[in-house]
BALUM-137065 format. One line per 2 residues: number of its first residue (from 1); for each residue x, y, z of C-alpha. Coordinates in steps of 0.02 Angstrom, whole numbers. Example, Ala and Ser with C-alpha at 12.3 -4.5 7.8 and 13.67 -1.06 7.14 Angstrom:
1) 615:-225:390 | 684:-53:357
END
This chain:
1) -1102:-453:-1019 | -1068:-267:-1039
3) -974:-138:-937 | -1129:-44:-878
5) -1212:-197:-802 | -1054:-255:-712
7) -1011:-87:-635 | -1189:-47:-580
9) -1205:-222:-507 | -1044:-197:-410
11) -1094:-27:-343 | -1266:-91:-291
13) -1188:-243:-209 | -1065:-137:-110
15) -1198:-11:-56 | -1317:-146:7
17) -1179:-241:98 | -1117:-81:183
19) -1292:-38:241 | -1333:-215:300
21) -1183:-323:343 | -1073:-175:389
23) -1204:-105:506 | -1229:-278:580
25) -1044:-289:623 | -1049:-114:697
27) -1200:-154:804 | -1177:-336:853
29) -988:-364:856 | -907:-196:890
31) -1054:-117:982 | -993:58:937
33) -1048:194:1054 | -992:359:1129
35) -837:287:1215 | -693:410:1215
37) -569:356:1082 | -379:347:1106
39) -361:497:989 | -442:604:1126
41) -395:509:1283 | -210:490:1237
43) -190:643:1126 | -4:687:1112
45) -12:798:957 | 111:682:867
47) 29:512:836 | -133:523:936
49) -231:666:856 | -420:668:823
51) -459:688:638 | -612:736:537
53) -684:574:471 | -669:629:290
55) -487:678:313 | -454:514:403
57) -541:418:264 | -422:500:141
59) -270:460:248 | -323:280:278
61) -373:245:99 | -218:325:25
63) -111:221:144 | -190:53:102
65) -204:86:-84 | -55:74:-199
67) -8:-18:-357 | -82:-184:-296
69) -267:-147:-332 | -215:-118:-513
71) -75:-245:-538 | -163:-393:-457
73) -327:-387:-555 | -235:-358:-719
75) -128:-514:-694 | -275:-617:-628
77) -367:-593:-793 | -255:-732:-860
79) -390:-845:-783 | -524:-738:-865
81) -610:-584:-798 | -751:-674:-705
83) -652:-776:-576 | -550:-625:-524
85) -704:-515:-513 | -795:-639:-403
87) -643:-656:-289 | -635:-466:-273
89) -820:-448:-233 | -842:-592:-111
91) -667:-587:-38 | -678:-399:-17
93) -848:-401:68 | -837:-553:181
95) -650:-558:220 | -559:-398:170
97) -681:-267:235 | -718:-366:394
99) -531:-389:423 | -497:-202:401
101) -643:-140:505 | -616:-257:652
103) -428:-229:651 | -465:-44:669
105) -597:-59:805 | -507:-190:909
107) -357:-73:910 | -467:73:964
109) -528:-32:1111 | -347:-68:1160
111) -281:111:1164 | -221:109:983
113) -110:-43:1003 | -64:-143:848
115) -154:-301:793 | 3:-401:837
117) -3:-333:1015 | -186:-384:1023
119) -138:-559:964 | -25:-571:1117
121) -172:-524:1229 | -311:-632:1157
123) -199:-782:1118 | -26:-796:1196
125) 114:-673:1230 | 231:-768:1115
127) 105:-752:974 | 109:-564:985
129) 299:-556:995 | 329:-674:848
131) 195:-582:752 | 284:-416:785
133) 451:-482:723 | 371:-548:565
135) 277:-385:536 | 435:-281:560
137) 526:-386:430 | 384:-371:305
139) 370:-183:332 | 555:-163:292
141) 522:-259:131 | 381:-139:90
143) 497:11:116 | 626:-70:2
145) 504:-121:-133 | 402:38:-142
147) 558:145:-128 | 629:58:-280
149) 465:66:-377 | 443:252:-346
151) 626:288:-382 | 608:209:-554
153) 448:306:-587 | 532:469:-535
155) 678:436:-653 | 568:384:-800
157) 431:516:-779 | 515:678:-726
159) 347:766:-709 | 293:649:-569
161) 423:703:-437 | 394:887:-473
163) 207:861:-456 | 231:766:-294
165) 344:900:-219 | 214:1032:-261
167) 79:921:-186 | 178:910:-24
169) 183:1100:-22 | -5:1104:-51
171) -30:979:91 | 72:1083:212
173) -33:1236:169 | -193:1136:187
175) -138:1071:357 | -101:1250:411
177) -274:1307:355 | -364:1163:441
179) -271:1143:604 | -183:1307:641
181) -293:1441:565 | -455:1341:590
183) -524:1391:420 | -694:1314:377
185) -670:1132:326 | -753:1145:156
187) -668:1311:116 | -501:1229:158
189) -549:1081:49 | -588:1194:-99
191) -420:1281:-79 | -332:1112:-65
193) -413:1042:-223 | -366:1201:-318
195) -185:1183:-261 | -188:998:-310
197) -245:1040:-487 | -111:1174:-498
199) 21:1049:-440 | -24:930:-582
201) -17:1068:-713 | 144:1148:-648
203) 225:978:-619 | 208:938:-804
205) 276:1109:-850 | 428:1100:-736
207) 493:920:-728 | 632:874:-607
209) 772:762:-671 | 880:662:-551
211) 965:492:-542 | 896:338:-455
213) 1017:341:-308 | 988:527:-283
215) 804:489:-258 | 849:348:-138
217) 945:473:-31 | 799:595:-38
219) 676:458:10 | 783:407:159
221) 775:582:234 | 594:610:183
223) 520:453:260 | 612:480:425
225) 540:656:437 | 366:602:377
227) 363:459:503 | 417:568:649
229) 323:733:634 | 142:752:694
231) 19:667:576 | -86:823:551
233) 60:923:478 | 86:817:322
235) 9:643:320 | -173:688:354
237) -187:835:231 | -77:751:99
239) -179:592:101 | -341:691:101
241) -284:772:-63 | -234:600:-129
243) -411:540:-95 | -480:680:-204
245) -358:631:-341 | -425:455:-335
247) -606:512:-328 | -580:616:-485
249) -509:464:-573 | -645:346:-510
251) -784:466:-562 | -711:491:-736
253) -673:307:-763 | -836:249:-686
255) -938:368:-792 | -845:313:-948
257) -875:126:-925 | -1057:150:-870
259) -1096:257:-1023 | -994:149:-1141
261) -1116:1:-1147 | -967:-95:-1212
263) -960:-286:-1208 | -820:-374:-1115
265) -708:-431:-1258 | -581:-527:-1153
267) -638:-703:-1108 | -738:-728:-948
269) -645:-889:-909 | -491:-971:-985
271) -425:-1112:-877 | -418:-1161:-694
273) -229:-1178:-710 | -166:-1030:-811
275) 17:-972:-822 | 5:-833:-692
277) 169:-859:-598 | 338:-886:-681
279) 255:-950:-839 | 200:-1112:-755
281) 21:-1178:-735 | -50:-1092:-581
283) -212:-1153:-501 | -338:-1015:-470
285) -370:-1085:-296 | -278:-1078:-180
287) -154:-960:-266 | -273:-817:-308
289) -241:-718:-145 | -56:-711:-191
291) -105:-623:-354 | -253:-513:-306
293) -204:-437:-139 | -263:-263:-88
295) -414:-259:-203 | -489:-405:-108
297) -394:-423:56 | -224:-376:125
299) -131:-401:288 | -47:-232:266
301) -217:-151:292 | -223:-217:470
303) -55:-136:502 | -122:32:442
305) -290:15:531 | -213:-31:699
307) -53:70:674 | -100:247:622
309) -288:256:591 | -342:195:763
311) -241:336:842 | -337:467:742
313) -517:403:749 | -617:542:830
315) -775:440:863 | -808:254:866
317) -954:277:749 | -834:345:616
319) -747:176:610 | -868:92:489
321) -853:231:362 | -663:238:375
323) -619:53:393 | -757:-44:305
325) -794:94:179 | -612:113:125
327) -599:-72:86 | -758:-67:-19
329) -690:84:-112 | -532:-10:-151
331) -636:-156:-211 | -728:-37:-327
333) -560:24:-394 | -510:-156:-435
335) -682:-184:-514 | -653:-32:-624
337) -482:-101:-673 | -559:-267:-729
339) -699:-181:-826 | -579:-60:-914
341) -464:-203:-960 | -604:-321:-1011
343) -685:-196:-1128 | -544:-86:-1192
345) -381:-188:-1184 | -394:-243:-1366
347) -407:-60:-1418 | -233:-20:-1350
349) -139:-175:-1408 | -59:-197:-1580
351) -177:-279:-1709 | -65:-430:-1728
353) -67:-458:-1539 | -256:-445:-1533
355) -272:-567:-1677 | -161:-691:-1587
357) -261:-675:-1426 | -430:-700:-1511
359) -412:-887:-1511 | -466:-1024:-1392
361) -461:-986:-1207 | -305:-1087:-1162
363) -208:-1002:-1302 | -267:-833:-1238
365) -199:-874:-1065 | -30:-920:-1139
367) -13:-758:-1237 | -93:-639:-1113
369) 58:-616:-999 | 169:-575:-1148
371) 41:-448:-1207 | 43:-363:-1036
373) 233:-352:-1040 | 233:-277:-1215
375) 113:-141:-1159 | 223:-81:-1015
377) 169:-203:-880 | 5:-209:-782
379) 7:-23:-739 | 49:24:-918
381) -88:-77:-1001 | -218:-21:-873
383) -169:162:-896 | -189:144:-1084
385) -357:55:-1067 | -417:186:-944
387) -363:326:-1061 | -452:243:-1208
389) -612:227:-1106 | -614:409:-1049
391) -564:470:-1223 | -687:369:-1327
393) -836:396:-1211 | -806:563:-1124
395) -695:646:-1254 | -552:674:-1132
397) -378:680:-1209 | -280:517:-1212
399) -149:607:-1109 | -275:583:-968
401) -188:416:-939 | -65:521:-837
403) -199:529:-702 | -200:339:-689
405) -11:338:-678 | -18:472:-543
407) -127:356:-439 | 15:232:-432
409) 150:361:-390 | 45:455:-260
411) -20:304:-168 | 145:211:-177
413) 230:361:-96 | 95:368:37
415) 120:183:70 | 308:213:84
417) 305:342:222 | 155:267:313
419) 247:100:314 | 399:180:394
421) 287:254:528 | 210:82:558
423) 384:7:566 | 429:136:699
425) 280:82:805 | 323:-102:781
427) 506:-75:822 | 458:9:987
429) 343:-137:1029 | 484:-260:996
431) 596:-160:1113 | 469:-169:1255
433) 561:-307:1355 | 711:-190:1366
435) 611:-48:1442 | 645:-92:1624
437) 806:-192:1602 | 901:-63:1497
439) 803:100:1515 | 938:214:1442
441) 962:109:1286 | 774:90:1269
443) 748:279:1274 | 880:301:1139
445) 813:169:1021 | 629:203:1055
447) 648:388:1018 | 535:422:870
449) 677:489:762 | 792:341:797
451) 651:215:782 | 605:292:613
453) 785:291:551 | 814:104:582
455) 683:35:460 | 715:179:339
457) 901:142:332 | 875:-45:311
459) 738:-31:181 | 822:103:76
461) 988:9:83 | 900:-143:7
463) 822:-33:-126 | 989:53:-158
465) 1082:-108:-197 | 938:-197:-282
467) 951:-344:-161 | 767:-327:-116
469) 721:-412:-281 | 788:-576:-211
471) 643:-593:-89 | 510:-487:-175
473) 427:-635:-265 | 377:-705:-95
475) 307:-539:-31 | 132:-575:-98
477) 129:-730:11 | 196:-635:161
479) 61:-503:143 | -79:-629:132
481) -6:-727:277 | -19:-566:377
483) -201:-555:326 | -238:-731:388
485) -150:-697:554 | -242:-532:578
487) -410:-610:533 | -383:-749:660
489) -336:-618:789 | -493:-513:766
491) -597:-672:767 | -522:-715:936
493) -555:-537:996 | -736:-542:939
495) -770:-710:1021 | -669:-695:1182
497) -675:-510:1222 | -836:-452:1138
499) -926:-613:1186 | -1004:-640:1015
501) -1026:-807:930 | -914:-744:792
503) -943:-886:669 | -967:-760:529
505) -788:-702:565 | -708:-867:614
507) -766:-965:461 | -693:-840:334
509) -537:-829:443 | -512:-1017:438
511) -548:-1021:252 | -417:-887:223
513) -292:-976:336 | -317:-1139:239
515) -307:-1050:71 | -147:-955:109
517) -65:-1105:191 | -99:-1215:39
519) -43:-1075:-78 | 120:-1060:17
521) 149:-1248:7 | 116:-1240:-181
523) 239:-1097:-195 | 375:-1196:-105
525) 347:-1355:-205 | 314:-1285:-379
527) 394:-1113:-391 | 546:-1109:-279
529) 635:-1256:-364 | 616:-1166:-529
531) 728:-1028:-464 | 866:-1148:-414
533) 948:-1160:-585 | 938:-973:-615
535) 984:-912:-442 | 1024:-1032:-299
537) 1033:-887:-175 | 860:-827:-226
539) 791:-1002:-211 | 861:-1026:-36
541) 798:-856:23 | 625:-887:-49
543) 619:-1060:28 | 676:-1000:199
545) 553:-856:199 | 402:-959:148
547) 447:-1098:270 | 459:-968:409
549) 286:-904:365 | 218:-1081:369
551) 291:-1111:542 | 219:-946:604
553) 49:-990:534 | 51:-1161:617
555) 100:-1082:784 | -43:-959:763
557) -175:-1092:731 | -113:-1188:884
559) -117:-1033:993 | -290:-988:929
561) -364:-1153:987 | -255:-1163:1145
563) -260:-985:1216 | -262:-1028:1401
565) -93:-946:1428 | -144:-782:1347
567) -61:-630:1423 | -149:-481:1499
END
């Protein structure tokens, strides 16, 4: 099979599903209408602010996208390119996009409350509170992990931080044009894109050099400010520019692979149990959602949809484009990653490595992970493959791989500060029982600056010391556990509040719950003991964390089927 056929099939599939299944959900489950949204009804010019749907699409997509849509598919090709592609397409369409869209719209119907708050309403109060504690912990891990990732990128590629600083300046100007001066939307967009291009050029010309811990200190201040100021000052315009950066990359890469007519040279299938995790045989099912996360489905998306996006949705009818459409776009990005890798990876690897890989499928699986590492990791080998595709087909310079690397830096930074904002919301929800008992302390801690500083300080401290790496290997499981919890929540909302049959939501939700639960059990039994000899502390932390997730998931499934004590 060649690149052109795969990419066109994917695009056609996504378009038809959006127009049919997406519209069905909008009409039959959500029943979108002209109801006044929280962005208008509760407008406070800080968090609740109506946004143009294209700007909001950019903010939402930039927040949910990061390194995962690239890293996951690259690693999953150890099973061959076909199993991962099918998981992306079907998981994306029937679980991921449904999960994202309904998380957004259920939040809109509940005044912009989070999906964990909704769980407390449609199931039991304890479900929502336990869910909030778990989410807060995971969000701190995201701050720590992405802070460390970006810090290393900023140290290694000095042009990236200078470009990003200039892009922040461009975003502030764009926000001023759009929201203060009320300049025509498309004129403002043209000015913003011009400033974005200038930021990339000037960033390469004037790199900024600083140490890792210096960047950690900068990030600490930055994410507190970014999480506390009104969203239309920085987040909305910055993420809108990020969306254009991605669109440019998707158009160039998509055009290259469509026009290439190149065959997929990597094997379509290698083995059901390939060495994907820690060098040990890893079964494709149920472990695949721990490897391919955001490109197919992700619990973090529900946090974004019900945390920031629902507070900015101007009209209910914009929800399908923003929520469902963003997930399909991310699925297309992961599809492009697989196609670029499948057709061009051999072109960027040393001849001796290629020769060693061109053997039987099991031998390919054994050598594939080492080949990725030698090429600079998943992001490195994808960037090289992407650059080779755009160079050989479109004649763009190989230095164009910088654009692919910029995706990772830009979207990881967006994820970082959006996560801290979500952590602020979650922290305030956790403090709710204190509101009437200790009002003075509640006002102090729930203040948006204080509530932003708590997760920022904790997350950056973990990134500063490097301790976050102890629990990072279990984060993929935590993220997918969030997805299963959120999917069960929106299924309960659709069936109990929207009065729909909801089997098309419940069945995928139960399948995801079963898959993630079995994957977590496999992780505890097969992977955690392997860490014991190397790091007993790491093994105990991983075991405790995954066991906690299992308990939470079991409580959830009980509360889903026994919701008679649900809170109002």
